[in-house]
Backbone as JSON, one array per atom type, in Angstrom:
{
  "sequence": "MSKIGKISITIPEKVKVLLSDNILNIEGPLGKKSLNIDLDIFDLNIHEGKSVTIKPKQNNQSNKRLWGMNRSLINNAIIGASKGYEKVLELSGVGYRAALKGNILNLQLGFSHDINFNIPEGVKIQVEKQNILKISGNDKQQVGMITSEIKSLRPPEPYKGKGIKEQGQYILRKEGKKK",
  "N": [[-9.62, -9.48, 24.2], [-8.65, -9.44, 20.83], [-10.41, -7.99, 18.22], [-9.83, -8.06, 15.5], [-7.65, -9.8, 15.43], [-8.56, -12.42, 16.07], [-9.9, -13.37, 13.84], [-9.78, -15.75, 11.29], [-7.48, -16.21, 8.54], [-8.12, -16.66, 5.2], [-6.57, -18.56, 2.66], [-5.91, -17.99, -0.7], [-6.16, -20.13, -3.67], [-3.88, -20.03, -5.38], [-1.81, -19.18, -3.81], [0.99, -19.87, -1.74], [1.82, -20.68, 1.57], [4.35, -20.88, 3.86], [5.97, -21.84, 6.88], [9.02, -21.33, 8.32], [11.24, -21.68, 10.87], [11.28, -18.58, 12.41], [10.29, -17.2, 10.31], [7.81, -16.35, 8.03], [6.98, -17.37, 4.94], [5.5, -16.19, 2.05], [4.18, -16.9, -1.02], [3.09, -16.08, -4.21], [1.23, -15.53, -7.32], [1.88, -12.87, -7.95], [4.21, -12.26, -6.63], [6.76, -12.6, -4.0], [6.89, -12.64, -0.42], [8.33, -12.12, 2.73], [7.79, -12.52, 6.14], [8.64, -11.66, 9.46], [7.83, -13.37, 12.22], [7.26, -13.35, 15.66], [7.64, -16.13, 17.36], [7.82, -16.67, 20.04], [5.96, -15.19, 21.31], [3.58, -15.6, 19.88], [1.31, -18.17, 18.63], [1.28, -19.75, 15.6], [-0.78, -21.13, 13.22], [-1.13, -23.14, 10.37], [-3.65, -24.3, 8.48], [-3.92, -27.0, 6.62], [-3.04, -25.64, 4.34], [-5.06, -23.89, 3.65], [-6.06, -21.99, 5.41], [-4.99, -19.55, 7.85], [-4.24, -19.04, 11.24], [-3.63, -16.95, 14.05], [-2.56, -16.7, 17.37], [-2.06, -15.33, 20.64], [0.36, -16.51, 23.06], [0.38, -15.8, 25.75], [-2.06, -13.95, 27.47], [-1.82, -10.93, 27.75], [-1.71, -7.29, 28.06], [0.2, -6.04, 26.3], [0.66, -8.03, 24.39], [-1.86, -8.28, 23.25], [-2.03, -5.92, 21.8], [-0.17, -6.32, 19.78], [-1.21, -8.49, 18.48], [-3.48, -8.1, 16.67], [-2.18, -6.43, 14.84], [-0.12, -8.06, 13.76], [-1.69, -10.04, 12.56], [-2.99, -8.51, 10.61], [-0.77, -7.75, 9.05], [0.01, -10.23, 7.99], [-2.31, -10.89, 6.55], [-2.37, -8.73, 4.69], [-0.05, -9.3, 3.25], [-0.73, -11.73, 2.06], [-2.92, -10.98, 0.46], [-1.59, -9.17, -1.2], [0.17, -10.89, -2.55], [-1.61, -12.38, -4.04], [-3.69, -10.73, -5.31], [-2.73, -8.07, -5.36], [-2.04, -4.52, -4.89], [-3.46, -1.32, -5.59], [-3.35, 2.12, -6.35], [-4.82, 5.18, -7.37], [-3.91, 8.22, -8.75], [-4.71, 11.65, -9.31], [-3.82, 14.37, -11.34], [-4.47, 17.66, -11.09], [-4.76, 20.7, -12.63], [-3.67, 23.51, -14.6], [-1.61, 22.64, -17.19], [-0.44, 20.6, -15.76], [1.13, 17.58, -15.89], [2.11, 14.15, -16.5], [4.71, 11.84, -17.4], [6.2, 8.8, -18.49], [9.57, 7.83, -18.52], [11.35, 5.4, -19.21], [12.6, 4.09, -16.31], [11.93, 6.23, -14.83], [9.73, 8.65, -13.57], [8.44, 11.44, -15.0], [7.4, 14.54, -14.0], [5.41, 17.38, -14.55], [4.61, 20.06, -12.8], [3.83, 22.73, -12.6], [6.0, 24.11, -11.64], [9.16, 25.85, -12.22], [10.79, 23.97, -13.2], [11.07, 20.53, -14.3], [10.07, 17.6, -12.47], [11.79, 14.74, -11.65], [11.05, 11.54, -10.79], [12.26, 8.7, -9.3], [11.39, 5.38, -9.89], [10.96, 2.79, -7.66], [11.99, -0.73, -7.35], [9.55, -3.34, -7.58], [7.31, -1.79, -7.64], [4.89, -0.62, -9.89], [4.17, 1.84, -12.24], [1.67, 3.38, -14.11], [0.79, 5.64, -16.69], [-2.02, 7.37, -17.53], [-3.78, 9.23, -19.88], [-2.16, 11.5, -19.43], [-2.7, 12.87, -17.04], [-3.5, 11.13, -15.08], [-2.41, 8.79, -12.78], [-1.56, 5.42, -12.21], [-0.67, 3.49, -9.6], [0.77, 0.52, -8.74], [1.39, -2.59, -7.02], [2.77, -5.35, -5.07], [3.19, -5.0, -2.39], [1.63, -3.52, 0.22], [2.41, -1.45, 1.95], [4.6, -0.3, 0.61], [3.42, 0.61, -1.8], [1.62, 2.52, -0.77], [3.47, 4.25, 0.4], [4.97, 5.25, -1.8], [2.89, 6.5, -3.14], [2.21, 8.53, -1.3], [4.59, 9.98, -1.3], [4.65, 10.98, -3.93], [2.31, 12.5, -3.87], [3.07, 14.44, -2.02], [4.72, 16.1, -3.46], [3.22, 18.07, -4.73], [0.82, 19.09, -2.99], [-2.82, 19.26, -2.89], [-4.3, 22.45, -3.2], [-6.49, 24.67, -1.3], [-8.07, 26.6, -2.64], [-8.36, 26.61, -5.54], [-8.13, 23.95, -5.96], [-5.95, 22.83, -7.18], [-3.33, 20.51, -7.78], [-1.93, 17.34, -6.64], [-3.96, 14.61, -6.08], [-5.63, 11.79, -4.53], [-7.76, 9.54, -6.28], [-11.13, 10.23, -5.92], [-10.76, 11.51, -3.5], [-11.79, 13.95, -1.19], [-11.57, 17.43, -1.29], [-11.37, 20.06, 0.87], [-12.78, 23.02, 0.14], [-12.1, 26.51, -0.06], [-13.58, 29.76, 0.18], [-12.95, 32.43, -2.06], [-11.28, 35.71, -2.11], [-13.2, 38.55, -1.09], [-14.77, 41.52, -2.38]],
  "CA": [[-9.57, -10.17, 22.91], [-8.54, -8.59, 19.65], [-11.48, -8.29, 17.27], [-9.22, -8.38, 14.21], [-6.72, -10.91, 15.57], [-9.16, -13.75, 16.16], [-10.46, -13.79, 12.55], [-8.81, -16.55, 10.54], [-7.16, -15.68, 7.22], [-8.23, -17.7, 4.17], [-5.49, -18.5, 1.68], [-6.38, -18.33, -2.05], [-5.59, -21.36, -4.23], [-2.59, -19.84, -6.03], [-0.83, -18.68, -2.84], [1.58, -20.87, -0.84], [2.29, -20.11, 2.82], [5.22, -21.81, 4.56], [6.61, -21.31, 8.07], [10.31, -21.95, 8.65], [11.75, -20.97, 12.05], [10.43, -17.43, 12.73], [10.0, -16.49, 9.06], [6.65, -16.81, 7.28], [7.19, -17.11, 3.51], [4.26, -16.16, 1.28], [4.52, -16.87, -2.43], [1.91, -16.09, -5.06], [1.48, -15.17, -8.72], [2.4, -11.51, -8.09], [5.5, -12.07, -5.96], [7.08, -13.26, -2.73], [7.01, -11.76, 0.74], [8.75, -12.81, 3.95], [7.45, -11.79, 7.36], [9.28, -12.18, 10.66], [6.82, -13.53, 13.27], [7.87, -13.75, 16.93], [6.94, -17.33, 17.83], [7.84, -16.71, 21.5], [4.75, -14.5, 21.76], [2.4, -16.07, 19.15], [1.17, -19.49, 18.01], [0.81, -19.58, 14.23], [-1.25, -22.41, 12.69], [-1.53, -23.18, 8.97], [-4.56, -25.44, 8.4], [-3.97, -27.68, 5.32], [-2.77, -24.69, 3.26], [-6.28, -23.17, 3.28], [-6.29, -20.85, 6.31], [-3.94, -19.26, 8.83], [-4.7, -18.4, 12.46], [-2.57, -16.51, 14.94], [-3.07, -16.48, 18.72], [-0.97, -15.1, 21.59], [0.54, -17.56, 24.06], [-0.07, -15.21, 27.0], [-3.09, -12.96, 27.17], [-1.61, -9.68, 28.46], [-2.04, -6.08, 27.3], [1.14, -5.77, 25.2], [0.46, -9.05, 23.35], [-3.12, -7.97, 22.56], [-1.76, -4.85, 20.84], [0.58, -6.85, 18.65], [-1.97, -9.58, 17.87], [-4.21, -7.62, 15.5], [-1.24, -5.89, 13.86], [0.52, -9.18, 13.06], [-2.71, -10.67, 11.72], [-3.18, -7.62, 9.46], [0.42, -7.83, 8.21], [-0.05, -11.5, 7.27], [-3.41, -10.77, 5.6], [-1.96, -7.82, 3.62], [0.95, -9.98, 2.43], [-1.43, -12.74, 1.26], [-3.68, -10.26, -0.57], [-0.61, -8.61, -2.12], [0.72, -11.96, -3.39], [-2.63, -12.92, -4.93], [-4.37, -9.7, -6.1], [-1.93, -6.86, -5.45], [-2.64, -3.28, -4.44], [-3.43, -0.27, -6.61], [-3.86, 3.44, -5.99], [-4.95, 6.04, -8.55], [-3.69, 9.63, -8.45], [-5.14, 12.6, -10.34], [-3.12, 15.65, -11.38], [-5.43, 18.66, -11.55], [-4.17, 22.02, -12.76], [-3.33, 23.83, -15.98], [-0.25, 22.26, -17.54], [0.07, 19.52, -14.91], [1.11, 16.31, -16.63], [3.11, 13.15, -16.14], [5.17, 10.99, -18.49], [7.19, 7.79, -18.1], [10.78, 7.75, -19.33], [12.06, 4.25, -18.67], [12.35, 3.82, -14.89], [11.79, 7.53, -14.2], [8.46, 9.33, -13.79], [8.67, 12.86, -15.22], [6.21, 15.29, -13.61], [5.38, 18.83, -14.74], [3.63, 20.45, -11.78], [3.71, 24.17, -12.48], [7.24, 24.71, -11.19], [9.99, 26.27, -13.34], [11.56, 22.8, -13.62], [10.39, 19.23, -14.22], [10.47, 16.76, -11.34], [12.03, 13.36, -12.04], [10.82, 10.65, -9.64], [12.75, 7.35, -9.57], [10.43, 4.34, -9.51], [11.69, 1.66, -7.07], [11.6, -2.07, -7.77], [8.37, -3.86, -6.9], [6.19, -0.88, -7.87], [4.67, -0.34, -11.3], [3.39, 3.06, -12.43], [1.14, 3.58, -15.45], [0.28, 6.99, -16.92], [-3.17, 7.4, -18.44], [-4.27, 10.56, -20.24], [-1.19, 12.48, -18.93], [-2.98, 13.42, -15.71], [-3.94, 10.07, -14.16], [-1.34, 7.83, -12.49], [-1.96, 4.2, -11.51], [0.47, 2.94, -8.89], [0.39, -0.83, -8.31], [2.46, -3.44, -6.53], [2.29, -6.41, -4.19], [3.43, -4.62, -1.01], [0.7, -2.43, 0.53], [3.14, -0.35, 2.57], [5.42, 0.35, -0.4], [2.51, 1.32, -2.71], [1.15, 3.68, -0.03], [4.59, 5.16, 0.61], [5.25, 5.89, -3.08], [1.75, 7.38, -3.39], [2.31, 9.72, -0.44], [5.73, 10.77, -1.75], [4.24, 11.71, -5.13], [1.32, 13.51, -3.45], [3.72, 15.52, -1.28], [5.4, 17.0, -4.39], [2.31, 19.19, -4.97], [-0.46, 18.8, -2.35], [-3.91, 20.09, -3.41], [-4.53, 23.69, -2.44], [-7.93, 24.75, -1.01], [-8.83, 27.62, -3.37], [-8.74, 26.13, -6.87], [-8.05, 22.49, -5.97], [-4.84, 22.39, -8.01], [-2.36, 19.67, -7.1], [-2.04, 15.89, -6.83], [-4.84, 14.01, -5.08], [-6.08, 10.44, -4.84], [-9.06, 9.53, -6.95], [-12.22, 10.17, -4.95], [-10.43, 12.26, -2.3], [-12.52, 15.21, -1.08], [-10.73, 18.55, -0.9], [-12.14, 21.13, 1.5], [-12.56, 24.22, -0.65], [-12.33, 27.78, 0.64], [-14.1, 30.83, -0.64], [-11.9, 33.4, -2.4], [-11.35, 37.06, -1.55], [-14.39, 39.33, -1.4], [-14.48, 42.95, -2.59]],
  "C": [[-9.49, -9.14, 21.78], [-9.62, -8.98, 18.66], [-10.92, -8.69, 15.91], [-8.39, -9.65, 14.32], [-7.35, -12.29, 15.56], [-9.82, -14.22, 14.87], [-9.41, -14.59, 11.8], [-8.66, -15.98, 9.12], [-7.28, -16.83, 6.22], [-7.14, -17.48, 3.12], [-6.07, -18.86, 0.32], [-5.62, -19.53, -2.62], [-4.17, -21.18, -4.77], [-1.48, -19.43, -5.07], [-0.34, -19.82, -1.95], [2.14, -20.15, 0.38], [3.08, -21.19, 3.56], [5.87, -21.12, 5.75], [7.9, -22.07, 8.3], [10.99, -21.08, 9.7], [10.8, -19.82, 12.41], [9.97, -16.69, 11.48], [8.83, -17.16, 8.35], [6.85, -16.39, 5.83], [5.86, -17.23, 2.78], [4.63, -15.97, -0.18], [3.25, -16.99, -3.26], [2.25, -15.68, -6.47], [2.08, -13.78, -8.9], [3.71, -11.26, -7.36], [5.62, -12.83, -4.66], [7.19, -12.22, -1.64], [7.4, -12.61, 1.93], [8.45, -11.94, 5.15], [8.13, -12.47, 8.54], [8.23, -12.18, 11.78], [7.52, -14.01, 14.54], [7.09, -14.93, 17.51], [7.05, -17.53, 19.34], [6.57, -16.1, 22.06], [3.5, -15.15, 21.15], [2.49, -17.53, 18.73], [0.59, -19.26, 16.63], [0.46, -20.96, 13.69], [-1.66, -22.26, 11.24], [-2.34, -24.45, 8.79], [-4.65, -25.93, 6.95], [-3.76, -26.73, 4.14], [-3.98, -23.88, 2.84], [-6.57, -21.97, 4.18], [-5.14, -20.75, 7.32], [-4.61, -18.6, 10.04], [-3.5, -18.04, 13.31], [-3.2, -16.21, 16.29], [-1.89, -16.21, 19.65], [-0.88, -16.24, 22.61], [0.11, -17.08, 25.44], [-1.02, -14.08, 26.67], [-2.89, -11.71, 28.03], [-1.77, -8.49, 27.51], [-1.11, -5.85, 26.11], [0.98, -6.79, 24.07], [-0.83, -8.8, 22.57], [-2.91, -6.89, 21.5], [-1.08, -5.38, 19.59], [-0.21, -7.9, 17.86], [-2.67, -9.15, 16.59], [-3.29, -7.08, 14.43], [-0.58, -7.01, 13.07], [-0.44, -9.9, 12.14], [-2.94, -9.84, 10.46], [-1.98, -7.67, 8.51], [0.42, -9.12, 7.37], [-1.14, -11.43, 6.2], [-3.03, -9.87, 4.42], [-0.94, -8.48, 2.69], [0.29, -11.03, 1.53], [-2.24, -12.08, 0.15], [-2.73, -9.69, -1.63], [-0.03, -9.66, -3.05], [-0.31, -12.49, -4.38], [-3.24, -11.86, -5.86], [-3.5, -8.48, -6.35], [-2.71, -5.65, -4.96], [-2.49, -2.22, -5.52], [-4.01, 1.01, -6.04], [-3.83, 4.3, -7.25], [-4.81, 7.49, -8.1], [-4.15, 10.49, -9.62], [-4.31, 13.87, -10.21], [-4.12, 16.67, -11.91], [-4.78, 20.03, -11.5], [-3.78, 22.25, -14.2], [-1.86, 23.49, -16.21], [0.35, 21.18, -16.66], [-0.01, 18.23, -15.71], [2.25, 15.43, -16.17], [3.48, 12.34, -17.37], [6.2, 10.01, -17.94], [8.35, 7.81, -19.07], [11.62, 6.62, -18.75], [11.65, 3.97, -17.24], [12.17, 5.12, -14.11], [10.43, 8.13, -14.58], [8.75, 10.83, -13.87], [7.37, 13.6, -14.95], [6.4, 16.78, -13.89], [4.24, 19.35, -13.87], [3.56, 21.95, -11.56], [4.94, 24.85, -11.9], [8.04, 25.14, -12.42], [10.81, 25.1, -13.89], [10.68, 21.55, -13.55], [10.91, 18.47, -13.01], [10.61, 15.34, -11.86], [11.97, 12.49, -10.79], [11.29, 9.25, -10.02], [11.76, 6.32, -9.04], [11.21, 3.16, -8.93], [11.2, 0.32, -7.61], [10.39, -2.54, -6.96], [7.14, -2.98, -7.07], [6.11, -0.57, -9.35], [3.78, 0.9, -11.4], [2.97, 3.15, -13.89], [0.58, 5.0, -15.54], [-0.85, 6.9, -17.93], [-3.61, 8.84, -18.65], [-3.42, 11.7, -19.68], [-1.48, 13.04, -17.55], [-3.55, 12.4, -14.73], [-2.81, 9.06, -14.03], [-1.93, 6.63, -11.78], [-0.7, 3.58, -10.92], [0.05, 1.58, -8.36], [1.63, -1.6, -7.89], [1.89, -4.48, -5.59], [2.51, -6.1, -2.71], [2.59, -3.38, -0.68], [1.43, -1.22, 1.1], [3.95, 0.42, 1.52], [4.57, 1.16, -1.38], [2.0, 2.6, -2.03], [2.24, 4.72, 0.17], [4.92, 5.93, -0.66], [4.13, 6.89, -3.41], [1.86, 8.66, -2.56], [3.49, 10.59, -0.83], [5.37, 11.59, -2.99], [3.24, 12.8, -4.78], [1.98, 14.69, -2.75], [4.48, 16.48, -2.19], [4.55, 18.23, -4.69], [0.96, 18.86, -4.32], [-1.57, 19.72, -2.87], [-4.14, 21.33, -2.54], [-6.04, 23.95, -2.34], [-8.72, 25.73, -1.86], [-9.28, 27.15, -4.74], [-8.71, 24.6, -6.95], [-6.93, 21.96, -6.83], [-3.87, 21.56, -7.18], [-2.57, 18.2, -7.43], [-2.9, 15.34, -5.71], [-5.17, 12.58, -5.5], [-7.46, 10.53, -5.47], [-10.15, 9.35, -5.9], [-11.94, 10.94, -3.67], [-11.17, 13.6, -2.31], [-11.56, 16.29, -0.6], [-11.63, 19.64, -0.35], [-11.81, 22.43, 0.79], [-12.9, 25.46, 0.17], [-12.86, 28.8, -0.36], [-12.98, 31.86, -0.87], [-12.12, 34.74, -1.73], [-12.62, 37.78, -1.98], [-14.01, 40.79, -1.55], [-15.07, 43.78, -1.48]]
}
């Protein structure tokens, strides 16, 4: 039995969940999301628009692996349609700053050139105090992907801690050179 898979998913009031063929459509105040669910493997039940349960038709090892993952994908889509997802990045270093220019994020990260990062649709980036970025959207995977791409432009280094890190992320610091 999957510990995650057997938990039912409650649907908030503002979110509508509809199943047509193999596609689960989730619509909420922050956007729409469509998930492809294999109904040959799983039974999907929507109880009066208030909760969703998913169960495998056959209880074998490969279906158990997919059970919890599909339940998590449905849950993430429902949370994304109702509340959304947000990640906060901090730029730490002398002269490290960010600015928005339309649909482009301009980053100055100590290189000899500025880095222009194109913001895709479905993701919103806010710049606070030039060194704090708030990345938000309704798709958890897309928000995490954009966050990791921005972090990879200048990962935090262990000696001074300069670079781009998530808020609250612990950086293992090393001791400098000794005489």
